[in-house]
py3Dmol code that shows the C-alpha trace and the ligand (Angstrom):
import py3Dmol

protein = """\
ATOM      1  CA  MET A   1      83.963  87.493  94.392  1.00  0.00           C
ATOM      2  CA  SER A   2      85.178  85.785  97.537  1.00  0.00           C
ATOM      3  CA  ASP A   3      83.350  85.563 100.939  1.00  0.00           C
ATOM      4  CA  SER A   4      85.212  88.262 102.757  1.00  0.00           C
ATOM      5  CA  SER A   5      83.603  86.909 105.986  1.00  0.00           C
ATOM      6  CA  THR A   6      85.958  83.825 105.879  1.00  0.00           C
ATOM      7  CA  ALA A   7      88.918  85.902 105.266  1.00  0.00           C
ATOM      8  CA  ASN A   8      91.626  85.745 107.869  1.00  0.00           C
ATOM      9  CA  LYS A   9      91.681  89.379 108.825  1.00  0.00           C
ATOM     10  CA  THR A  10      94.653  91.318 110.206  1.00  0.00           C
ATOM     11  CA  PRO A  11      97.415  88.676 111.473  1.00  0.00           C
ATOM     12  CA  ALA A  12      98.308  88.882 115.189  1.00  0.00           C
ATOM     13  CA  ARG A  13     102.037  89.686 114.527  1.00  0.00           C
ATOM     14  CA  LYS A  14     104.068  91.862 112.522  1.00  0.00           C
ATOM     15  CA  ILE A  15     104.752  90.327 108.970  1.00  0.00           C
ATOM     16  CA  THR A  16     108.331  90.230 107.833  1.00  0.00           C
ATOM     17  CA  ALA A  17     110.178  89.541 104.394  1.00  0.00           C
ATOM     18  CA  PRO A  18     111.109  86.078 105.715  1.00  0.00           C
ATOM     19  CA  LYS A  19     107.672  85.358 106.770  1.00  0.00           C
ATOM     20  CA  ILE A  20     106.375  86.318 103.284  1.00  0.00           C
ATOM     21  CA  ARG A  21     109.013  83.984 101.660  1.00  0.00           C
ATOM     22  CA  ALA A  22     107.752  81.182 104.138  1.00  0.00           C
ATOM     23  CA  LEU A  23     104.201  81.499 103.167  1.00  0.00           C
ATOM     24  CA  LYS A  24     105.015  79.894  99.719  1.00  0.00           C
ATOM     25  CA  GLY A  25     102.969  76.567  99.502  1.00  0.00           C
ATOM     26  CA  ASP A  26     101.062  77.438 102.715  1.00  0.00           C
ATOM     27  CA  ARG A  27      98.568  79.891 101.638  1.00  0.00           C
ATOM     28  CA  LYS A  28      97.996  82.698  99.204  1.00  0.00           C
ATOM     29  CA  ILE A  29      99.814  85.959  99.776  1.00  0.00           C
ATOM     30  CA  ARG A  30      97.504  89.017  99.996  1.00  0.00           C
ATOM     31  CA  MET A  31      99.091  92.305  98.718  1.00  0.00           C
ATOM     32  CA  VAL A  32      97.638  95.616  97.783  1.00  0.00           C
ATOM     33  CA  THR A  33      99.094  99.248  97.186  1.00  0.00           C
ATOM     34  CA  ALA A  34      98.514 102.177  99.451  1.00  0.00           C
ATOM     35  CA  TYR A  35      99.750 105.785  99.323  1.00  0.00           C
ATOM     36  CA  ASP A  36      98.727 107.301 102.715  1.00  0.00           C
ATOM     37  CA  HIS A  37      97.871 106.626 106.268  1.00  0.00           C
ATOM     38  CA  PRO A  38      94.036 105.963 105.841  1.00  0.00           C
ATOM     39  CA  SER A  39      94.410 103.721 102.907  1.00  0.00           C
ATOM     40  CA  ALA A  40      97.078 101.751 104.829  1.00  0.00           C
ATOM     41  CA  ARG A  41      94.749 101.394 107.680  1.00  0.00           C
ATOM     42  CA  VAL A  42      92.070 100.157 105.536  1.00  0.00           C
ATOM     43  CA  ALA A  43      94.397  97.568 103.921  1.00  0.00           C
ATOM     44  CA  ASP A  44      95.715  96.428 107.320  1.00  0.00           C
ATOM     45  CA  ARG A  45      92.423  96.182 108.872  1.00  0.00           C
ATOM     46  CA  ALA A  46      91.284  94.036 105.942  1.00  0.00           C
ATOM     47  CA  GLY A  47      94.195  91.743 106.508  1.00  0.00           C
ATOM     48  CA  ALA A  48      96.760  92.613 103.971  1.00  0.00           C
ATOM     49  CA  ASP A  49     100.091  90.711 104.106  1.00  0.00           C
ATOM     50  CA  ILE A  50     101.893  93.243 102.021  1.00  0.00           C
ATOM     51  CA  ILE A  51     101.345  96.829 101.597  1.00  0.00           C
ATOM     52  CA  LEU A  52     103.166  98.261  98.585  1.00  0.00           C
ATOM     53  CA  VAL A  53     103.770 102.000  98.437  1.00  0.00           C
ATOM     54  CA  GLY A  54     103.771 101.714  94.597  1.00  0.00           C
ATOM     55  CA  ASP A  55     104.910 104.180  92.053  1.00  0.00           C
ATOM     56  CA  SER A  56     101.566 103.673  90.674  1.00  0.00           C
ATOM     57  CA  VAL A  57     100.769 106.756  93.091  1.00  0.00           C
ATOM     58  CA  ALA A  58     101.857 108.622  89.935  1.00  0.00           C
ATOM     59  CA  ASN A  59      98.870 107.494  88.091  1.00  0.00           C
ATOM     60  CA  VAL A  60      96.380 106.937  90.730  1.00  0.00           C
ATOM     61  CA  VAL A  61      97.002 109.821  93.080  1.00  0.00           C
ATOM     62  CA  LEU A  62      99.019 112.329  91.132  1.00  0.00           C
ATOM     63  CA  GLY A  63      97.130 112.163  87.777  1.00  0.00           C
ATOM     64  CA  ARG A  64     100.054 111.542  85.713  1.00  0.00           C
ATOM     65  CA  SER A  65     100.031 109.305  82.548  1.00  0.00           C
ATOM     66  CA  ASP A  66     102.976 107.208  83.686  1.00  0.00           C
ATOM     67  CA  THR A  67     105.210 106.527  86.620  1.00  0.00           C
ATOM     68  CA  LEU A  68     108.502 108.046  85.182  1.00  0.00           C
ATOM     69  CA  SER A  69     108.264 111.480  86.820  1.00  0.00           C
ATOM     70  CA  VAL A  70     107.810 110.331  90.549  1.00  0.00           C
ATOM     71  CA  THR A  71     110.938 110.913  92.463  1.00  0.00           C
ATOM     72  CA  VAL A  72     112.645 109.150  95.618  1.00  0.00           C
ATOM     73  CA  ASP A  73     111.438 112.378  97.525  1.00  0.00           C
ATOM     74  CA  ASP A  74     107.882 111.692  96.573  1.00  0.00           C
ATOM     75  CA  MET A  75     107.933 107.900  97.126  1.00  0.00           C
ATOM     76  CA  VAL A  76     109.672 108.218 100.484  1.00  0.00           C
ATOM     77  CA  SER A  77     106.884 110.594 101.546  1.00  0.00           C
ATOM     78  CA  HIS A  78     104.019 108.319 100.601  1.00  0.00           C
ATOM     79  CA  THR A  79     105.986 105.547 102.332  1.00  0.00           C
ATOM     80  CA  ALA A  80     106.324 107.337 105.514  1.00  0.00           C
ATOM     81  CA  ALA A  81     102.526 108.251 105.527  1.00  0.00           C
ATOM     82  CA  VAL A  82     101.772 104.496 105.043  1.00  0.00           C
ATOM     83  CA  ALA A  83     104.196 103.277 107.711  1.00  0.00           C
ATOM     84  CA  SER A  84     102.710 105.862 110.197  1.00  0.00           C
ATOM     85  CA  ALA A  85      99.762 103.608 110.183  1.00  0.00           C
ATOM     86  CA  LYS A  86     101.954 101.130 111.912  1.00  0.00           C
ATOM     87  CA  PRO A  87     100.506  98.250 109.857  1.00  0.00           C
ATOM     88  CA  LYS A  88     101.013  94.541 110.685  1.00  0.00           C
ATOM     89  CA  ALA A  89     101.422  94.101 107.051  1.00  0.00           C
ATOM     90  CA  LEU A  90     105.183  94.265 105.618  1.00  0.00           C
ATOM     91  CA  VAL A  91     105.515  97.801 104.157  1.00  0.00           C
ATOM     92  CA  VAL A  92     107.477  97.646 100.676  1.00  0.00           C
ATOM     93  CA  GLY A  93     108.493 101.000  99.076  1.00  0.00           C
ATOM     94  CA  ASP A  94     108.629 101.085  95.404  1.00  0.00           C
ATOM     95  CA  MET A  95     112.044 102.536  94.042  1.00  0.00           C
ATOM     96  CA  PRO A  96     111.225 104.932  91.265  1.00  0.00           C
ATOM     97  CA  TRP A  97     112.717 104.956  87.817  1.00  0.00           C
ATOM     98  CA  LEU A  98     116.342 106.004  87.715  1.00  0.00           C
ATOM     99  CA  SER A  99     116.740 105.674  91.549  1.00  0.00           C
ATOM    100  CA  TYR A 100     118.640 102.312  91.136  1.00  0.00           C
ATOM    101  CA  HIS A 101     120.053 102.494  87.585  1.00  0.00           C
ATOM    102  CA  SER A 102     123.175 104.337  87.685  1.00  0.00           C
ATOM    103  CA  SER A 103     125.513 103.105  90.499  1.00  0.00           C
ATOM    104  CA  ARG A 104     125.532 100.693  93.368  1.00  0.00           C
ATOM    105  CA  GLU A 105     126.237 103.418  95.805  1.00  0.00           C
ATOM    106  CA  GLU A 106     123.386 105.715  94.673  1.00  0.00           C
ATOM    107  CA  THR A 107     121.027 102.655  94.654  1.00  0.00           C
ATOM    108  CA  VAL A 108     121.921 101.574  98.186  1.00  0.00           C
ATOM    109  CA  ARG A 109     121.526 105.256  99.259  1.00  0.00           C
ATOM    110  CA  ASN A 110     118.044 105.642  97.778  1.00  0.00           C
ATOM    111  CA  ALA A 111     117.035 102.230  99.011  1.00  0.00           C
ATOM    112  CA  GLY A 112     118.219 103.506 102.499  1.00  0.00           C
ATOM    113  CA  ARG A 113     116.099 106.482 102.424  1.00  0.00           C
ATOM    114  CA  PHE A 114     113.031 104.312 102.010  1.00  0.00           C
ATOM    115  CA  ILE A 115     114.046 102.547 105.339  1.00  0.00           C
ATOM    116  CA  GLN A 116     115.451 105.332 107.366  1.00  0.00           C
ATOM    117  CA  GLU A 117     112.995 108.146 106.228  1.00  0.00           C
ATOM    118  CA  GLY A 118     110.023 106.317 104.911  1.00  0.00           C
ATOM    119  CA  GLN A 119     110.202 103.630 107.583  1.00  0.00           C
ATOM    120  CA  ALA A 120     109.565 100.876 104.978  1.00  0.00           C
ATOM    121  CA  GLU A 121     110.740  97.209 105.804  1.00  0.00           C
ATOM    122  CA  ALA A 122     111.586  96.324 102.262  1.00  0.00           C
ATOM    123  CA  VAL A 123     112.079  97.890  98.651  1.00  0.00           C
ATOM    124  CA  LYS A 124     110.824  96.679  95.306  1.00  0.00           C
ATOM    125  CA  LEU A 125     112.507  97.334  92.010  1.00  0.00           C
ATOM    126  CA  GLU A 126     111.787  96.417  88.566  1.00  0.00           C
ATOM    127  CA  GLY A 127     113.777  94.385  86.146  1.00  0.00           C
ATOM    128  CA  GLY A 128     115.639  91.084  85.751  1.00  0.00           C
ATOM    129  CA  ARG A 129     119.239  90.094  84.998  1.00  0.00           C
ATOM    130  CA  LYS A 130     120.019  93.710  83.999  1.00  0.00           C
ATOM    131  CA  ARG A 131     119.271  94.742  87.514  1.00  0.00           C
ATOM    132  CA  VAL A 132     120.694  91.926  89.493  1.00  0.00           C
ATOM    133  CA  ASP A 133     123.983  93.967  90.427  1.00  0.00           C
ATOM    134  CA  MET A 134     121.831  96.610  91.942  1.00  0.00           C
ATOM    135  CA  VAL A 135     119.739  94.025  93.687  1.00  0.00           C
ATOM    136  CA  ARG A 136     122.648  92.474  95.205  1.00  0.00           C
ATOM    137  CA  ALA A 137     123.991  96.022  96.491  1.00  0.00           C
ATOM    138  CA  VAL A 138     120.636  96.726  98.435  1.00  0.00           C
ATOM    139  CA  LEU A 139     120.591  93.134  99.863  1.00  0.00           C
ATOM    140  CA  ASP A 140     124.200  93.585 100.912  1.00  0.00           C
ATOM    141  CA  ALA A 141     123.051  96.726 102.829  1.00  0.00           C
ATOM    142  CA  GLU A 142     120.564  94.332 104.705  1.00  0.00           C
ATOM    143  CA  ILE A 143     117.513  95.559 102.880  1.00  0.00           C
ATOM    144  CA  PRO A 144     115.092  92.988 101.623  1.00  0.00           C
ATOM    145  CA  VAL A 145     114.222  93.255  97.932  1.00  0.00           C
ATOM    146  CA  MET A 146     111.060  92.201  96.206  1.00  0.00           C
ATOM    147  CA  GLY A 147     111.389  91.831  92.351  1.00  0.00           C
ATOM    148  CA  HIS A 148     108.987  92.818  89.447  1.00  0.00           C
ATOM    149  CA  LEU A 149     108.946  91.216  86.107  1.00  0.00           C
ATOM    150  CA  GLY A 150     106.892  91.135  83.005  1.00  0.00           C
ATOM    151  CA  LEU A 151     105.042  94.156  82.443  1.00  0.00           C
ATOM    152  CA  THR A 152     107.402  96.809  84.112  1.00  0.00           C
ATOM    153  CA  PRO A 153     105.791 100.219  83.726  1.00  0.00           C
ATOM    154  CA  GLN A 154     108.929 102.026  83.980  1.00  0.00           C
ATOM    155  CA  SER A 155     110.034 100.472  80.814  1.00  0.00           C
ATOM    156  CA  VAL A 156     106.976 101.806  79.003  1.00  0.00           C
ATOM    157  CA  ASN A 157     108.926 103.705  76.388  1.00  0.00           C
ATOM    158  CA  ALA A 158     111.300 100.818  75.829  1.00  0.00           C
ATOM    159  CA  MET A 159     108.430  98.345  75.631  1.00  0.00           C
ATOM    160  CA  GLY A 160     106.487 100.601  73.262  1.00  0.00           C
ATOM    161  CA  GLY A 161     103.476 100.838  75.579  1.00  0.00           C
ATOM    162  CA  TYR A 162     101.649  98.853  78.329  1.00  0.00           C
ATOM    163  CA  ARG A 163     101.400  95.429  76.758  1.00  0.00           C
ATOM    164  CA  VAL A 164     101.241  91.843  78.016  1.00  0.00           C
ATOM    165  CA  GLN A 165     104.833  90.557  78.158  1.00  0.00           C
ATOM    166  CA  GLY A 166     106.008  86.958  77.309  1.00  0.00           C
ATOM    167  CA  LYS A 167     103.385  85.921  74.795  1.00  0.00           C
ATOM    168  CA  GLN A 168     106.103  84.638  72.652  1.00  0.00           C
ATOM    169  CA  ALA A 169     108.200  81.615  73.738  1.00  0.00           C
ATOM    170  CA  GLY A 170     111.461  83.262  73.312  1.00  0.00           C
ATOM    171  CA  VAL A 171     110.567  86.338  75.564  1.00  0.00           C
ATOM    172  CA  ALA A 172     108.762  83.965  77.843  1.00  0.00           C
ATOM    173  CA  TYR A 173     112.038  81.806  78.284  1.00  0.00           C
ATOM    174  CA  GLU A 174     114.006  85.116  78.947  1.00  0.00           C
ATOM    175  CA  LEU A 175     111.634  86.063  81.775  1.00  0.00           C
ATOM    176  CA  ILE A 176     112.102  82.554  83.317  1.00  0.00           C
ATOM    177  CA  SER A 177     116.092  83.310  83.422  1.00  0.00           C
ATOM    178  CA  ASP A 178     115.415  86.624  84.920  1.00  0.00           C
ATOM    179  CA  ALA A 179     113.099  85.131  87.652  1.00  0.00           C
ATOM    180  CA  LYS A 180     115.758  82.620  88.421  1.00  0.00           C
ATOM    181  CA  ALA A 181     118.462  85.188  88.370  1.00  0.00           C
ATOM    182  CA  LEU A 182     116.475  87.358  90.788  1.00  0.00           C
ATOM    183  CA  GLU A 183     115.983  84.346  93.085  1.00  0.00           C
ATOM    184  CA  GLU A 184     119.595  83.550  93.100  1.00  0.00           C
ATOM    185  CA  ALA A 185     120.455  87.111  93.938  1.00  0.00           C
ATOM    186  CA  GLY A 186     118.241  86.831  96.988  1.00  0.00           C
ATOM    187  CA  VAL A 187     114.964  88.482  96.449  1.00  0.00           C
ATOM    188  CA  PHE A 188     112.309  87.307  98.817  1.00  0.00           C
ATOM    189  CA  ALA A 189     109.280  87.549  96.382  1.00  0.00           C
ATOM    190  CA  ILE A 190     108.787  88.391  92.822  1.00  0.00           C
ATOM    191  CA  VAL A 191     105.811  90.506  91.314  1.00  0.00           C
ATOM    192  CA  LEU A 192     104.594  89.117  87.893  1.00  0.00           C
ATOM    193  CA  GLU A 193     102.620  91.590  86.006  1.00  0.00           C
ATOM    194  CA  ALA A 194     100.710  91.094  82.791  1.00  0.00           C
ATOM    195  CA  VAL A 195     102.100  87.785  81.682  1.00  0.00           C
ATOM    196  CA  PRO A 196     100.366  84.616  80.292  1.00  0.00           C
ATOM    197  CA  ASP A 197      99.117  82.174  82.902  1.00  0.00           C
ATOM    198  CA  LEU A 198     101.233  79.222  81.672  1.00  0.00           C
ATOM    199  CA  LEU A 199     104.309  81.439  82.015  1.00  0.00           C
ATOM    200  CA  ALA A 200     103.347  82.608  85.595  1.00  0.00           C
ATOM    201  CA  ASN A 201     102.688  79.105  86.489  1.00  0.00           C
ATOM    202  CA  MET A 202     106.006  77.779  85.134  1.00  0.00           C
ATOM    203  CA  ILE A 203     107.970  80.640  86.960  1.00  0.00           C
ATOM    204  CA  THR A 204     105.925  79.846  90.154  1.00  0.00           C
ATOM    205  CA  ASP A 205     106.653  76.065  90.153  1.00  0.00           C
ATOM    206  CA  GLU A 206     110.428  76.653  89.449  1.00  0.00           C
ATOM    207  CA  LEU A 207     111.111  79.186  92.165  1.00  0.00           C
ATOM    208  CA  THR A 208     111.317  78.491  95.981  1.00  0.00           C
ATOM    209  CA  ILE A 209     110.067  82.153  96.601  1.00  0.00           C
ATOM    210  CA  PRO A 210     106.755  83.331  96.183  1.00  0.00           C
ATOM    211  CA  THR A 211     105.405  85.123  93.107  1.00  0.00           C
ATOM    212  CA  ILE A 212     102.659  87.580  93.389  1.00  0.00           C
ATOM    213  CA  GLY A 213     100.546  88.079  90.307  1.00  0.00           C
ATOM    214  CA  ILE A 214      98.848  91.070  88.812  1.00  0.00           C
ATOM    215  CA  GLY A 215      97.271  90.037  85.635  1.00  0.00           C
ATOM    216  CA  ALA A 216      99.250  86.694  85.636  1.00  0.00           C
ATOM    217  CA  GLY A 217      96.577  84.363  86.352  1.00  0.00           C
ATOM    218  CA  PRO A 218      95.373  82.442  89.467  1.00  0.00           C
ATOM    219  CA  GLY A 219      98.511  80.054  89.634  1.00  0.00           C
ATOM    220  CA  CYS A 220     100.633  82.562  91.571  1.00  0.00           C
ATOM    221  CA  ASP A 221     101.414  82.290  95.219  1.00  0.00           C
ATOM    222  CA  GLY A 222      99.860  85.625  95.696  1.00  0.00           C
ATOM    223  CA  GLN A 223      97.814  88.471  94.250  1.00  0.00           C
ATOM    224  CA  VAL A 224      98.131  92.145  94.187  1.00  0.00           C
ATOM    225  CA  LEU A 225      96.066  94.878  92.702  1.00  0.00           C
ATOM    226  CA  VAL A 226      96.087  98.631  93.025  1.00  0.00           C
ATOM    227  CA  TYR A 227      94.227 100.075  96.060  1.00  0.00           C
ATOM    228  CA  HIS A 228      92.016 102.541  94.016  1.00  0.00           C
ATOM    229  CA  ASP A 229      91.259  99.781  91.367  1.00  0.00           C
ATOM    230  CA  VAL A 230      89.851  97.307  94.119  1.00  0.00           C
ATOM    231  CA  LEU A 231      87.772 100.037  95.384  1.00  0.00           C
ATOM    232  CA  GLY A 232      86.649 101.875  92.298  1.00  0.00           C
ATOM    233  CA  TYR A 233      88.062 105.063  93.700  1.00  0.00           C
ATOM    234  CA  GLY A 234      89.256 106.750  90.376  1.00  0.00           C
ATOM    235  CA  GLU A 235      88.109 107.076  86.750  1.00  0.00           C
ATOM    236  CA  GLY A 236      89.376 106.098  83.414  1.00  0.00           C
ATOM    237  CA  HIS A 237      90.494 102.663  81.857  1.00  0.00           C
ATOM    238  CA  MET A 238      90.712  99.535  83.942  1.00  0.00           C
ATOM    239  CA  ALA A 239      92.944  96.774  82.554  1.00  0.00           C
ATOM    240  CA  LYS A 240      91.379  93.598  82.097  1.00  0.00           C
ATOM    241  CA  PHE A 241      92.952  92.030  85.315  1.00  0.00           C
ATOM    242  CA  VAL A 242      91.397  94.425  87.481  1.00  0.00           C
ATOM    243  CA  ARG A 243      88.267  93.346  89.558  1.00  0.00           C
ATOM    244  CA  GLN A 244      86.617  96.343  91.305  1.00  0.00           C
ATOM    245  CA  TYR A 245      84.788  95.297  94.303  1.00  0.00           C
ATOM    246  CA  THR A 246      82.948  98.479  94.974  1.00  0.00           C
ATOM    247  CA  ASN A 247      82.525 102.098  93.590  1.00  0.00           C
ATOM    248  CA  LEU A 248      84.000 104.360  96.169  1.00  0.00           C
ATOM    249  CA  SER A 249      83.988 107.287  93.754  1.00  0.00           C
ATOM    250  CA  ASP A 250      80.160 107.063  93.298  1.00  0.00           C
ATOM    251  CA  ILE A 251      79.617 106.565  97.102  1.00  0.00           C
ATOM    252  CA  ALA A 252      81.807 109.509  97.616  1.00  0.00           C
ATOM    253  CA  VAL A 253      79.934 111.718  95.165  1.00  0.00           C
ATOM    254  CA  GLU A 254      76.583 110.833  96.795  1.00  0.00           C
ATOM    255  CA  ALA A 255      77.828 111.537 100.296  1.00  0.00           C
ATOM    256  CA  MET A 256      79.426 114.880  99.199  1.00  0.00           C
ATOM    257  CA  SER A 257      76.201 115.917  97.325  1.00  0.00           C
ATOM    258  CA  ALA A 258      74.225 115.178 100.568  1.00  0.00           C
ATOM    259  CA  PHE A 259      76.714 117.648 102.553  1.00  0.00           C
ATOM    260  CA  PHE A 260      76.248 120.298  99.871  1.00  0.00           C
ATOM    261  CA  ALA A 261      72.526 119.936  99.885  1.00  0.00           C
ATOM    262  CA  ASP A 262      72.423 120.346 103.813  1.00  0.00           C
ATOM    263  CA  ILE A 263      74.613 123.619 103.469  1.00  0.00           C
ATOM    264  CA  ASP A 264      72.117 124.843 100.774  1.00  0.00           C
ATOM    265  CA  SER A 265      69.153 123.977 103.074  1.00  0.00           C
ATOM    266  CA  GLY A 266      70.667 125.260 106.167  1.00  0.00           C
ATOM    267  CA  ALA A 267      70.245 121.672 107.768  1.00  0.00           C
ATOM    268  CA  PHE A 268      74.065 121.701 108.355  1.00  0.00           C
ATOM    269  CA  PRO A 269      75.277 122.486 111.028  1.00  0.00           C
ATOM    270  CA  SER A 270      72.833 121.237 113.462  1.00  0.00           C
ATOM    271  CA  GLU A 271      72.473 121.968 117.259  1.00  0.00           C
ATOM    272  CA  ALA A 272      74.737 119.110 118.258  1.00  0.00           C
ATOM    273  CA  GLU A 273      77.434 120.048 115.727  1.00  0.00           C
ATOM    274  CA  THR A 274      77.792 123.647 116.999  1.00  0.00           C
ATOM    275  CA  TYR A 275      80.037 125.096 120.013  1.00  0.00           C
ATOM    276  CA  HIS A 276      78.190 126.939 122.767  1.00  0.00           C
ATOM    277  CA  MET A 277      79.620 129.548 125.231  1.00  0.00           C
ATOM    278  CA  PRO A 278      78.873 129.303 128.985  1.00  0.00           C
ATOM    279  CA  ALA A 279      75.700 131.334 129.895  1.00  0.00           C
ATOM    280  CA  GLU A 280      77.760 133.631 132.170  1.00  0.00           C
ATOM    281  CA  SER A 281      80.461 134.292 129.656  1.00  0.00           C
ATOM    282  CA  ALA A 282      77.689 134.925 127.085  1.00  0.00           C
ATOM    283  CA  GLU A 283      76.268 137.603 129.464  1.00  0.00           C
ATOM    284  CA  VAL A 284      79.483 139.339 129.998  1.00  0.00           C
ATOM    285  CA  LEU A 285      80.191 139.434 126.321  1.00  0.00           C
ATOM    286  CA  GLU A 286      76.888 140.765 125.325  1.00  0.00           C
ATOM    287  CA  ASP A 287      77.283 143.256 127.945  1.00  0.00           C
ATOM    288  CA  LEU A 288      80.775 144.319 126.593  1.00  0.00           C
ATOM    289  CA  ASN A 289      79.543 144.335 123.089  1.00  0.00           C
ATOM    290  CA  LYS A 290      76.375 146.627 123.856  1.00  0.00           C
ATOM    291  CA  PRO A 291      76.343 149.772 121.819  1.00  0.00           C
ATOM    292  CA  ARG A 292      77.405 152.702 123.930  1.00  0.00           C
ATOM    293  CA  THR A 293      76.081 156.281 123.697  1.00  0.00           C
ATOM    294  CA  SER A 294      78.720 159.007 123.739  1.00  0.00           C
ATOM    295  CA  SER A 295      77.383 160.408 126.972  1.00  0.00           C
ATOM    296  CA  LEU A 296      77.824 156.836 128.705  1.00  0.00           C
ATOM    297  CA  MET A 297      81.356 156.628 127.049  1.00  0.00           C
ATOM    298  CA  ALA A 298      82.131 160.055 128.505  1.00  0.00           C
ATOM    299  CA  ASP A 299      80.990 159.084 132.044  1.00  0.00           C
ATOM    300  CA  GLU A 300      83.061 155.943 131.892  1.00  0.00           C
ATOM    301  CA  ALA A 301      86.116 157.906 130.778  1.00  0.00           C
ATOM    302  CA  MET A 302      85.669 160.450 133.751  1.00  0.00           C
ATOM    303  CA  GLU A 303      85.275 157.307 136.080  1.00  0.00           C
ATOM    304  CA  ARG A 304      88.780 156.059 135.001  1.00  0.00           C
TER     305      ARG A 304
END
"""
ligand_1 = """\
8
KIV
O 103.338 100.781 91.628
C 102.691 99.597 91.613
O 101.400 99.777 91.837
C 103.087 98.180 91.359
C 102.008 97.024 91.536
C 101.191 97.122 90.099
C 102.664 95.747 91.570
O 104.147 98.003 90.971
"""
view = py3Dmol.view(width=600, height=400)
view.addModel(protein, "pdb")
view.setStyle({"model": 0}, {"cartoon": {"style": "trace"}})
view.addModel(ligand_1, "xyz")
view.setStyle({"model": 1}, {"stick": {}})
view.zoomTo()
view.show()
């Protein structure tokens, strides 16, 4: 575990896609996912360079078993929540499955929604040479694009599961060609997910744009993990490449149990947590609310 006290915290100025590109060879790039305003604040305060509003929201927030069911509407809504935190970090919106597969026009319209409605500053999409045409279309609309190669979760059915990609030389060579094609098309960075370190190192050395690894070894130009995995906020299987830095679920259960115990005992709310009425209003209210005898009510009626 690194010494967080030495980490360079939130950068002074807004990070842009060209700045991320320029970080190659300078220092490691820090990227994490986030899906809402408070998590974006946490990531930004800790010094993230890039906040990815990943379609992993499907798994870690919406409780789904894969990412295929999230829509552009879902993603744009989460992206807007993240962007509302006004982070210094670059906000990248993850284009969901089928939002960039059918035509250039639809791809640009969907990517544009991330920018106009979600206030993202770039989009990410999965795939290599097969997607280069769509990458170019988005870039032509002046939207920076991040690539994503290796284990691309939107291809889970085609890949036959979530498996490390590029263990065989032939497949690895194809991935190098994909990375070069994406670079040539103009992406500003590429995520490499679940690939052998040797392959990640080769791609990192060959490209002039940064690679950001997740399960791709230490040689990439940056690293990314899913927010809930870093903080241990969730349950279930953790991939080998995940390092959990705390256990927020346990901390949250402990805090919530203390709240419930205070409800049970009456210790919550306290005097300081309670609103009071000014004394004169209390007097008037008590008077108004006094039980009245029927003769008193009759007297009052006569007086009116
Ligand atoms: O959706 C996501 O969280 C991602 C990261 C794993 C890179 O694509």
